KOLDO-912007 format. One record per atom (N, C-alpha, C): residue in one letter; x, y, z. Coordinates in steps of 0.05 Angstrom, whole numbers, plus 5000, padded with zeros to 4 digits. Atoms other than C-alpha are relative to their C-alpha. Example, Ala and Ser with C-alpha at 12.3 -4.5 7.8 and 13.67 -1.06 7.14 Angstrom:
a501849765000
a524649105156
a501850245000
s498449764999
s527349795143
s498550225014
***
This chain:
m501849824987
m632051090693
m501150135025
n498949874977
n636951330745
n499650305000
y500449715002
y636352040719
y497250085009
m502749944992
m628852010730
m499749985030
k500150024971
k629651770801
k501350245014
k498749774989
k634552330815
k498350254997
f501749775005
f629752830784
f497650015020
l502250014982
l623852590826
l500950055029
k498949954973
k628152590889
k500550305004
l499549714999
l630153310874
l497450155003
v502749874999
v622853520862
v498849965028
n501050064973
n620853170927
n501250175021
n498649844980
n626153530967
n499250294998
i500749725004
i624354200937
i497250065011
i502749964990
i616954120952
i499949995031
y500050024971
y618153901024
y501450245013
k498449804987
k623354431039
k498950284995
y500749725008
y620555031002
y497150034994
y502849995006
y613154880997
y498750255012
f501349784986
f610855381049
f501050274990
s498949755010
s615555921023
s498850064973
f501249965027
f612855820952
f497150095003
l502849934996
l605655850977
l499750295010
i500149734990
i606956491016
i500750204978
f499249835022
f610456780955
f497650054981
l502349975018
l604356650911
l497950185012
i502149844987
i599656960962
i500950295001
t499049734996
t603957570976
t500050164974
f499849865025
f604857760903
f497549974983
n502550025014
n597657610884
n498450255004
a501249734996
a595458330875
a497250034989
n502549965015
n589258210833
n497749845013
s502250164988
s585057790882
s500050045029
q500350004971
q582557750952
q501149745011
i498650244990
i586957280992
i498149805012
i501850194987
i581456981034
i498349854980
d501750135020
d577156840973
d501549794984
d498550195015
d582756440942
d500549745015
f499650244984
f582855930998
f497449845004
d502250174990
d578255341011
d501349755011
g499050254988
g578954681046
g497949865017
n501850154983
n575954191094
n501649865022
l498750144978
l577553841159
l498249795012
q501450204985
q575653241200
q501649945025
l498750054974
l577253141274
l498449795015
n501350224985
n575652511314
n501449955026
h498950074974
h576652331387
h498349775011
q501550234990
q574751671419
q501349905026
t499050114975
t575351401490
t499449705001
f500350294999
f575950661509
f499949915029
n500350124974
n573250341572
n500149704999
e500050294999
e574249621593
e497149905002
d502750115000
d568049201580
d500349704993
e499750285004
e568648451589
e497749874984
s502450125014
s561648321561
s500350004970
i499649995029
i563948521491
i502949964992
g497250045006
g571448391497
g501550264995
a498749745005
a573249131497
a502250055022
e497849944982
e579949331528
e500250305005
k499549724993
k581649971564
k502650094988
r497549895011
r586750391527
r499850315000
e499949715001
e588851111519
e498150104978
p501849895021
p584051561480
p501450034973
y499049985027
y584951561405
y499050254987
s500749755014
s585152221368
s501349994972
n499049985027
n585952311293
n498550214985
g501449815016
g584252801240
g501850104977
y498549885022
y586453191179
y498750274993
i501049755011
i585753881148
i501350044973
n499149945027
n586254021074
n499850304995
l500049725007
l588154721052
l500850034971
i499649975029
i587554910979
i500050304993
w499849725010
w589755570947
w499749994970
k500549995029
k587255740877
k500250284990
n499949745013
n588856310831
n500449954970
n499850035029
n587356300756
n500749714993
k499250265010
k591155710727
k501749835021
f498350144980
f595055520791
f498449925024
t501150104975
t593055110851
t502249885016
a498150124981
a597154920912
a498449885023
g501550124979
g594754450966
g501749835018
q498650174981
q596854061027
q497949885019
r501650124979
r593853591079
r501749945024
l498650064975
l596153571151
l498449795015
e501450214985
e594452931189
e501449955026
f498850094975
f595452681259
f498549765011
y501150244988
y594352021295
y501349965027
k498950044973
k595151961370
k498749765013
n500950254988
n594551281404
n498149854982
p501850135019
p591650951342
p499249725009
i501150264994
i587350321349
i501549794984
p498750215015
p590049641327
p499150004970
g500549995029
g590649621251
g500850274988
f499249735010
f592550361247
f502650085013
e497649934985
e599050331288
e502150144983
e498049885017
e603350511228
e499650294994
y500549725005
y599951181223
y500750185023
a499449844976
a602151411293
a501850234993
g498449765005
g604852121289
g498450224987
q501349785013
q603352761253
q501950124979
g498449875020
g605753151193
g498450064975
i501349945026
i604353371122
i500049744984
s500350265014
s601752741087
s499550034971
h500849965028
h599653051021
h500650294993
r499449735009
r602253650983
r500450004970
f499750005029
f602053860910
f499950294989
l500249765016
l602854420860
l498849934973
q501450085024
q598354430799
q499750244982
f500649805021
f597754820734
f497949884981
r502250115018
r591454750691
r499150234982
d501349835019
d589055090628
d498249844982
n501950145017
n584654890569
n501149744989
n498850245012
n589554350545
n501749845018
f498250144983
f594054160602
f499150015029
d500350024971
d593453930674
d502449865011
i497450104991
i600253840707
i500150025031
i499750014971
i601353630780
i502749895007
i497550094988
i607853570817
i499549965030
g500550064972
g607453240885
g498349765003
d501850234995
d602152770912
d497450034984
f502549995016
f596152590869
f498749735001
y501650255002
y590652070860
y499249984970
e500850055028
e588751750794
e498549734998
e501550255006
e584051220766
e499749974970
f500450065029
f584050900697
f497649814998
g502450175003
g577250620678
g498849935027
s501250084974
s574250220736
s502149935020
g497950044980
g581050150769
g501449734999
l499050285001
l582949440746
l503150005000
i497149994999
i590249650736
i501150245015
l499049764985
l590550330771
l497650145013
k501749824985
k586550670825
k501350065027
t498949914974
t589451080882
t497950195012
y502049834987
y584951420933
y500550025030
f499749944972
f584151681004
f497449935014
d502350074983
d579351361054
d500949975028
p499050014972
p581051541126
p498649805018
g501450204984
g575751081154
g501249724997
l498750265005
l579250481123
l503050015005
g497149974997
g586150761135
g501549964974
i498850035027
i587650781060
i500850274989
d499049775015
d591951301027
d502449904983
n497950115018
n595851000968
n500650194977
s499449795020
s597151660932
s502749954988
i497550015014
i602851720883
i501550265002
d498449764998
d608452220895
d501950014976
g498449985024
g611452450830
g499050224982
l500849825021
l609352780765
l497749884984
k502250095017
k602752730727
k499350224980
i500649815021
i601153070661
i497549894985
k502450065016
k594253070628
k499850204977
y500249835024
y593053330558
y497249964988
f502850015010
f586053500531
f500150124972
t500249895026
t584353610458
t497150094996
n502749905006
n578353950427
n498149794990
s501650225010
s575953290398
s499549795021
n500650184977
n574952970467
n501949765001
i497950204995
i581552590469
i501550095025
y498749934974
y584552560539
y502449815003
l497550154996
l591752330549
l501150055027
t498849974974
t595052200616
t502649845002
g497550134994
g602152030635
g500950065028
l499249954972
l604951950705
l502449825007
i497850154989
i611051710743
i500350085029
g499649934972
g612351660818
g500049755017
k500150224980
k612351240881
k497650035018
q502450004983
q606551040924
q500650065029
k499849954971
k605351270995
k499449755015
s500650224981
s605850741049
s500150115028
f500349864975
f603251041113
f501350274998
w498749745002
w607951631124
w502350004980
d497650025016
d613251381077
d499349984970
n500350045029
n613651461001
n502749944987
q497350075010
q620851210994
q500349704996
n499850285004
n619050490980
n501449944973
d498450075023
d622750110925
d498650014974
g501550025025
g617250060874
g499550274986
m500649775016
m616750580818
m497849944981
i502350045018
i610150660780
i500350194977
r500249845024
r609750910708
r497549914986
a502550075012
a603250950671
a499250204978
i501149825021
i599951230608
i497149914996
n502850065004
n592551270591
n498950184978
a501349855021
a588251490533
a497049945001
d503050025001
d580651620533
d499150154975
v500849895026
v577351760466
v497049984996
n502750005008
n570351960446
n499949954970
l500050075029
l569351600379
l498050154984
n502049865015
n563252000360
n501250254987
n498849765011
n567452620350
n502049944977
l498050075020
l572552240308
l498849854976
l500950185021
l568651720268
l497049994996
f502950055002
f561251680284
f498450255008
k501249754992
k558952400286
k497050004997
k502950005004
k551952240262
k498549795017
w501350214984
w550751660309
w498750115025
s501349914975
s545851750366
s501149855024
t498750154978
t549451220407
t502850125006
n497549884992
n555251510446
n502049785006
i498050214997
i561651090443
i502650135011
n497549914988
n567751200488
n501849765003
m498050214997
m574150780488
m502350105018
g497749934983
g579950760536
g502149784998
l497850195001
l586850430535
l502150105020
s498149934979
s591750420593
s502349805001
f497750174994
f598650140609
f501350105025
v498749934975
v601750120678
v502249805005
t497850174993
t608449850699
t501250085027
k498649944975
k611949790766
k502749874999
k497250105000
k619449720773
k500849975029
e499250064972
e622049380836
e502449814998
s497550165000
s628849090851
s499549715008
d500250294992
d629748330856
d502149965021
n498250054977
n632648220925
n499349745014
n500950254988
n629647530937
n502249794996
p497850195003
p635047000952
p499149734989
l501050265008
l630446420931
l499150004971
y501149995027
y627046640866
y501350214983
i499249795019
i629047020804
i497450154992
l502549865002
l623547550803
l500250224978
p500049795021
p621548030746
p500250275014
e499749734988
e623848740762
e498150204987
n502049835013
n618949040713
n497549844995
v502550145003
v611648820716
v498050204987
g501849835015
g606849110665
g497249894999
a502950075003
a599249110659
a498750194981
w501549835018
w594649370605
w497049965003
n502950004996
n587349530605
n498650134975
g501649895022
g582349630547
g497150005008
r502849984992
r575249860555
r498450154979
i501849875019
i569250090514
i497350045014
n502749944989
n562750420535
n498350104978
m501949935021
m556750470489
m497450065014
s502449924987
s550650850512
s498050144981
g502249885016
g544051010478
g497950115018
r502149884984
r537451280501
r499049815022
k501150204981
k535250630536
k502149805010
i498150224994
i541350170536
i502850115001
s497249954999
s548550230557
s501549755007
v498350234995
v554149710557
v502850105005
n497349934994
n560949760589
n501649745002
i498250235000
i566549250576
i502750095009
d497449924988
d572949290617
d501749755003
y498350244999
y578648790606
y502950095007
a497349944992
a585548780638
a501749754999
y498150225001
y591748340631
y502650095014
k497549944985
k597948320676
k501949774997
i498050215003
i604447940664
i500649895027
n499450144975
n607247470716
n501250195021
d499349824978
d608047820783
d500149845026
p499850164975
p610447330838
p500050195024
s500249834976
s608647620906
s499049845023
s501050144976
s606647450977
s497049944997
d502850045004
d599347510954
d499349734986
n500650245016
n599646930904
n501849775005
g498150234994
g605046490936
g502349994981
y497649985018
y610446730887
y499849814976
i500350155025
i607646390825
i500450194977
y499349845023
y609446620755
y497850014979
k502350005018
k602546590725
k499250284993
n501149745008
n599847180685
n497250035011
g502749954989
g593447510710
g498250144979
n501949875018
n587147760675
n497550065015
a502549924988
a580548090692
a498150094979
l502149915018
l573948210657
l497650085016
i502549914988
i568048620679
i498250114978
i502049915020
i561848720635
i497550095015
e502449904987
e556049150658
e498250124978
s502049895019
s549649330620
s497750115015
n502349864988
n543849790636
n497850034980
y502449955016
y536849840609
y498050165017
s501849844984
s532050380631
s497850124982
v502349855012
v525150630610
v498450115024
k501649894979
k519951000650
k498949785018
g501050194980
g518550600713
g501449745002
l498650254999
l523450040699
l502950044994
g497149995004
g530949970705
g501249735005
l498650254997
l535349360695
l503050054999
v497149995001
v542749290711
v501049725004
m498850264999
m546748660698
m503050024997
g497150005002
g554048530709
g501249725005
i498550254995
i558947950705
i502950085004
k497249944993
k566047920731
k501549745002
r498150224996
r571947450727
r502750125006
i497449904991
i578447600765
i501849765004
d498150224997
d584647150760
d502850125005
n497349934993
n591147300796
n500650304994
m499749725007
m590348060793
m500850175024
s498849844980
s593548280858
s502350164988
f498049835013
f597948870838
f500950225020
r498949814980
r602349240888
r502750114991
s497449885008
s608349700881
s502349875016
e498050174987
e612049250931
e498849725004
r501150275001
r611148500925
r499649875028
n500350114974
n611748371000
n498050155018
a501949854985
a606448871022
a497649835006
i502350154991
i600348611059
i497650185006
l502549864993
l593148801077
l499450214979
q500849795019
q591249471045
q502350184991
d497749835005
d598349731036
d501049974971
l498649985026
l601149950968
l498549854978
n501650105023
n595449690924
n500050204978
i500149825023
i596149980855
i497250004987
n502650035013
n589449720830
n497749975020
y502450034984
y582349630856
y498149814986
i501950195011
i577549050845
i497250065011
t502849944991
t570249270848
t498649745008
p501150254990
p566148770888
p497749894984
l502350085016
l560048750841
l497949875018
t502250084981
t555448640902
t498850265011
k501449764990
k550449110934
k501550115024
q498749864977
q553449620981
q498050065021
q502049984979
q549549561045
q500550235019
s499749794980
s548250111096
s498649945026
y501350084976
y543749781147
y501949845018
s498150114981
s547349551210
s500349704998
l499950295001
l545548811208
l500749894972
a499450095028
a546348771132
a503050024995
t497149975004
t553748971140
t501649805017
i498550184983
i555548411189
i501649794983
y498750205016
y557247911134
y500550114971
p499549885026
p560148321076
p501849824983
y498250145018
y563848071015
y502550164996
i497449885004
i571248211007
i501049904973
s499150075027
s573848230935
s502549825002
q497950205000
q578547650919
q501750024975
p498349965024
p584147870871
p501349754990
n498750255009
n587047160869
n498149824984
g501850165016
g580746880837
g497150025009
e502949994995
e573247020834
e498550034974
m501650005024
m567646960784
m497150025008
g502749984991
g560547200791
g498350194984
t502049845015
t554447600769
t498550175020
q501949834984
q549848150794
q497750094982
l502449905014
l542748320773
l498550185018
d501549804984
d539148940797
d497650094983
v502449935013
v531949070779
v498550215016
y501649804987
y528149700795
y497450034984
y502649985013
y520649750781
y498250185017
k501949834986
k515750290800
k497149914993
i502750085004
i508750020809
i498350254998
p501449745006
p504150550779
p498050085022
k502049884982
k499651010819
k497249904992
k502950075004
k492250850827
k499649724989
t500450295005
t493250100819
t499649875027
r500650134975
r491449580870
r502449995018
l497650014983
l498649510894
l501350285003
g498849744999
g500950210878
g498650205018
g501549814984
g495350580912
g500250284990
k500049725007
k495151340913
k502750104990
y497449895006
y502651450909
y501849814984
g498350195013
g505250830875
g501849865020
m498250144982
m510450360903
m502549914984
n497450075013
n517850220887
n500849725009
l498950274995
l520549510881
l502849984990
n497250035008
n527949370879
n500949725008
i499050274995
i530848660872
i502950004991
n497150025007
n538348550874
n501049725008
y498950274995
y541747880867
y502949994990
s497250025008
s549147740866
s501249735011
n498650234990
n553647130873
n502950014991
m497250015006
m561147000873
m501049725005
y498850274998
y564846340861
y503050024998
s497250025006
s571946130861
s500349934970
i499550085028
i575146010792
i501149724999
e498950275004
e576945330765
e503050014998
k497150015000
k584245170778
k501149724997
s498650265002
s588544590754
s502950055008
i497349954989
i594844570795
i502149884983
y497750115014
y601344500758
y501849855020
v498150154983
v606143980785
v502649974985
d497350035010
d613644010773
d500949725005
e499350284996
e615743290761
e502749975015
s497450024986
s622643450789
s499750055030
l500649954971
l619343640856
l497649835006
i502250194995
i615143030875
i498250115022
g502049924981
g608743240909
g499950305005
e500049724996
e610243980905
e499050154975
s501049855023
s606944510862
s502350154986
g498049865015
g611044820807
g499650305002
t500149714996
t612445570803
t498050144982
m502149885017
m607145680748
m497450005015
g502450004983
g601945540802
g497749834989
y502450155010
y595845320761
y499250114973
s501449915024
s592045370696
s497150035006
s502849964994
s584845590692
s498450044974
n501849965022
n579245520642
n498450255004
f501249744997
f576646220630
f497049995006
f502950014998
f569346000627
f498949815021
s500850204980
s569245490684
s499950125028
l500249934972
l566745640754
l501649815017
g498750174982
g570545370812
g498049845016
n501750174985
n567744870861
n498750135024
d500949874975
d566645360918
d498450264995
k501549755000
k561145870925
k501150185022
l498949824980
l564346470960
l497950175014
f501949814989
f558346910969
f497550004983
q502549965014
q551046990950
q498250175016
e501849824986
e546047530967
e497650064983
l502649925012
l538747660951
l498850235016
n501249774987
n535748340968
n497350064986
i502749925010
i528248500960
i499150245016
e500749754985
e526349210978
e497550134989
l502549865007
l519549550977
l499950275014
t500249734989
t518550300987
t497250104994
k502849925003
k511450550999
k499450255016
k500949754987
k508951251014
k497049965008
i502750054990
i502751171058
i498350254997
n501349745003
n500751901061
n502250225000
k498149785001
k504052591063
k502049995023
k498350004976
k507152431131
k501549745004
i498850264994
i508851691131
i501049864975
k498850155021
k513551291087
k501249755012
l499150264990
l515250551096
l502149884980
l498150155016
l521350161071
l500449735013
g499750274990
g521449411078
g502049854984
t497950145014
t527348971061
t500449725011
y499250284993
y528848221060
y502649944987
i497450075010
i535947981052
i500749715008
n498850274994
n538647271046
n502950014991
v497149985006
v546247241050
v501349735007
q498450244996
q550846641043
q502950084998
n497249914998
n558046771064
n501749765006
n498350244996
n563246221055
n502550095016
d497849904984
d567646441113
d502249795004
q497950215000
q571345781109
q502350084982
i497949915019
i575046101050
i500650295004
l499549714998
l574046851059
l501450075026
k498849954974
k576046821133
k499950295007
s500449714995
s573147511143
s498750065027
q501549954976
q569547411209
q501549915025
p498950104974
p571747371282
p498749725006
i501150264994
i570846661307
i499749975030
l500450074972
l568246381373
l502449845010
s497850164989
s573346061420
s499549714994
n500150295006
n574945341402
n498249934976
s501650055024
s571345401335
s501650084975
n498749945025
n573145481262
n498250184983
h501749865019
h570845921205
h498149814987
e502150185010
e564445651175
e498450134978
y501749895021
y559445731120
y497550125014
i502149854985
i554346251143
i497750054981
n502549945015
n547146281118
n498250165019
a501649824983
a543146871146
a497750124985
n502449865010
n536247171135
n499750265016
i500249744987
i535347911150
i497450134992
f502649865004
f528748291157
f500350295011
i499649724993
i528649051159
i497450164994
l502249825004
l522949551169
l500950285009
e499249724994
e524350301165
e497450174997
i502449835000
i518850801183
i500950295001
l499449725000
l519651531164
l497450165005
y502449854992
y514652001198
y500650305002
k499749714999
k514352741184
k497950125018
i501849914980
i511253031247
i498750274992
k500849735010
k510853751222
k502350124986
p497749885014
p515154211180
p502550025018
k497449994986
k522554141203
k500249795022
h500050204979
h520653581252
h499449734987
a500450275012
a521552851230
a501349795018
t498950224985
t522952181261
t500349764982
k499650255015
k525651521235
k500249785020
i499950254983
i524650831266
i501049784982
e499050235014
e528750231244
e499749755018
l500250264986
l527249511264
l501349804982
q498550195016
q532048971240
q500349745016
h499650264988
h532748231253
h501749834981
l498350185015
l538147751230
l499849725014
r500450284990
r536947001237
r502149824987
t498250205010
t542446481230
t500749805021
k499250214981
k544545831262
k503049995003
e497150004999
e551845971249
e501250245014
h498549774990
h557146441276
h499050095027
f500949904974
f554446891331
f497049985004
g502950054997
g547146681320
g498450254994
n501949795007
n541247161319
n500750275011
w499749734992
w541347911323
w497350154997
a502349825003
a535848431334
a501150295004
m499149724998
m536649181325
m497650194999
g502049795000
g532349781341
g501250275001
l498949735000
l533550511327
l497750204997
i501849785004
i529651151335
i501650264998
e498649755005
e532051811308
e498050234996
y501749765002
y529152501314
y501650234988
k498649785013
k531053081268
k498450265003
l501149734999
l529753811280
l501650164979
s498549875022
s531754111213
s500250305003
p497850135015
p536254401192
p502449945017
h497650004984
h540854371252
h500449745018
w499650204978
w539653821305
w498949724992
f501250275001
f538653071308
f500949855025
w499550174977
w538352561365
w499349714992
s500850285006
s538351791361
s500949825023
i499350214981
i538551181405
i499549734987
q500350265013
q539650471383
q501249785017
d498950234985
d541149771409
d500249774980
l499650255014
l544149171373
l500249785021
y500250214980
y542348551413
y500749734987
n499150265010
n546247911398
n498949795019
y501350194981
y541347441432
y500449714993
g499650285008
g543446821395
g502849905004
n497250084997
n550746801415
n500249765020
p499850234983
p552446111443
p501750055025
e498349944976
e557446421492
e498750205019
k501249804982
k553747031518
k498350194983
d501749805012
d547847471498
d501150285006
t498749744996
t550348181488
t498550224987
h501249755010
h547448881479
h502250194991
y498349795010
y551049401437
y498350254996
y501749775002
y547350041453
y501750254995
s498749755004
s549050751434
s498050234999
i501649765000
i546351451441
i501650224986
s498649805016
s548052001392
s498450264998
t501249755007
t546752731380
t501850154981
g498349865019
g549153201326
g498850274994
f500849735007
f548953921303
f501250074973
n499149925027
n549354161231
n499550304995
k500449725008
k550354871206
k501650044975
k498749975026
k551854991133
k501749754994
s498350235007
s557854551117
s501549895024
n498750094975
n559654411190
n498249805014
r501550214986
r557553791229
r501649915024
l498850104975
l558953601301
l498349775011
t501550234990
t556952911327
t501349895025
l499150124975
l557452621397
l498549745005
t501250264996
t556251881411
t501249875025
y499150184979
y556651441472
y498849734996
g501150265002
g555950691468
g502149794995
k498350235004
k558750011450
k500249944970
q499550075028
q561749791383
q500949714999
r499250285003
r562149061363
r502749984985
a497650065016
a568748771338
a499149884973
g500650115026
g568748611264
g501250154978
l498949875023
l569848871195
l498550254993
f501149765012
f568649571169
f500750004971
c499550045028
c567949531094
c498850234983
v501049825020
v567150011036
v500849904973
g499450085028
g566649760964
g501749754998
g498450255002
g569449070978
g502750015013
v497449974986
v575449341017
v499350035030
c500850014972
c575249191092
c502450035018
r497949984979
r579149331155
r498649915026
e501150094975
e578148991222
e500250215022
v500049814978
v576249431281
v499449855026
p500450144975
p576449221355
p497450095013
a502349934983
a570649221404
a500750245017
s499449764984
s569949871442
s497550085016
n502149884983
n565950211497
n501050275009
g499049734993
g566550961504
g498550224985
i501149765013
i565151651477
i501650064975
s498749915024
s566651881407
s498950274992
i500749735009
i566652591381
i501150044972
s499149965028
s567052771307
s499250284991
l500549745012
l567553451273
l500950004971
t499349965028
t567353561198
t499250284992
s500649735008
s567554231164
s501350054973
s498949905025
s568554541096
s500050305000
f499949714999
f570655251084
f501250114974
***
């Protein structure tokens, strides 16, 4: 594959050196369109100051500024794009991003049958069990692939994808690992079951990463392959999705350099009729960490993505103890029930009432450790065996959510939520710890009341009251928020998170915010305190430090 490496290196150099010249050339000789109309894009700019605050452990540091601007040019079958990013004085956890430059650029051709991209691109096969690359600036994630991607579409709903390239690691895309992948998605109704009312789609993927063996201790595989098969069947009331993946042995820093193969299974089913919806999912993950470099850590160079299969929370206190997906081993279920209590009943009243119950749990998987008899008392390089159907001894996470939504009249709407969360931080080790203490098993009860009041047309207010009760970790929390909206442009809010159960010191985390919206532009100004902890999206988390200061954010699309 040396010729392919040389080809990709040549393409990479051409795009970097001549990208702007090529873009200007396309614009200059585009005689049949209006130049301005061919451009669109978006931007986000953030600025944050940091004051010393001993009460929350916040340190004084230089202001942090970061942002990006995407610029996209489109004309008929061609698209060219780039993203310029900058990070000045980044906070801990984002230090590798310090600097500025073009972080993303591509050239694309698309017609009725082909979609070809040269440069940086994102891709996802199925639910991402063996491949998902994406951009999330809040988490500091950008694991795009720099190379070549070709998609082919047929008239019978068959979609084929092939790609090759290297992943981005912060500003660098010259890491050792090379990714190659193919994928096929097929609608079976068009091919075999044309008269069936049930819609059936199948997908099959294969991904391999090639990485040199430069380890002086182990003989490591230089080519690691993974395949994924999936099927989705959906009718009028019921749908079922089955997603299975298998990965050959991939010794890495994530799994302690064991030679065990990995596998993953996710099954989700949905049932819905008028007024009732049911969603049930099960998941089993075993040794499925997959990176383009085996020594990468944290969120760097992940090729795949493990969905958490837990409720994605948005309330402040409900996000304190999140679940982090465990690619080395997890097994659990989720059940989500939605029911609308009919109007003009004793419970439903004039407008009816919505009930939503969500339950999820995650366990470790059963592991029988292999022992190499030649190494007395030490584990062998195969690591362990595992019974596919056996739960492990440790409960990692459990959460029960009960939510009621009730419209009182034309002006008032109430949302009430109860949450019970059990977080085994002894194993997950996801939370900051108190001095002279250890990670512990956390059991918390959370109560939330949200009141929406429409004062008059274009004038509305929201009040949130939250309480978290626990005897572990930082103890009890209370939260209050009031927000006022003057549609369509202005909003103001004030809130306070009060950690009154902390055995070391009771602490207030207050903040005041205001914002202005106009069309696709939004400017937000906030002053206040931010607690140290995890910021999580979809089971992927990044730790952020405590802070006290002003933050300004601008987002815009054009």
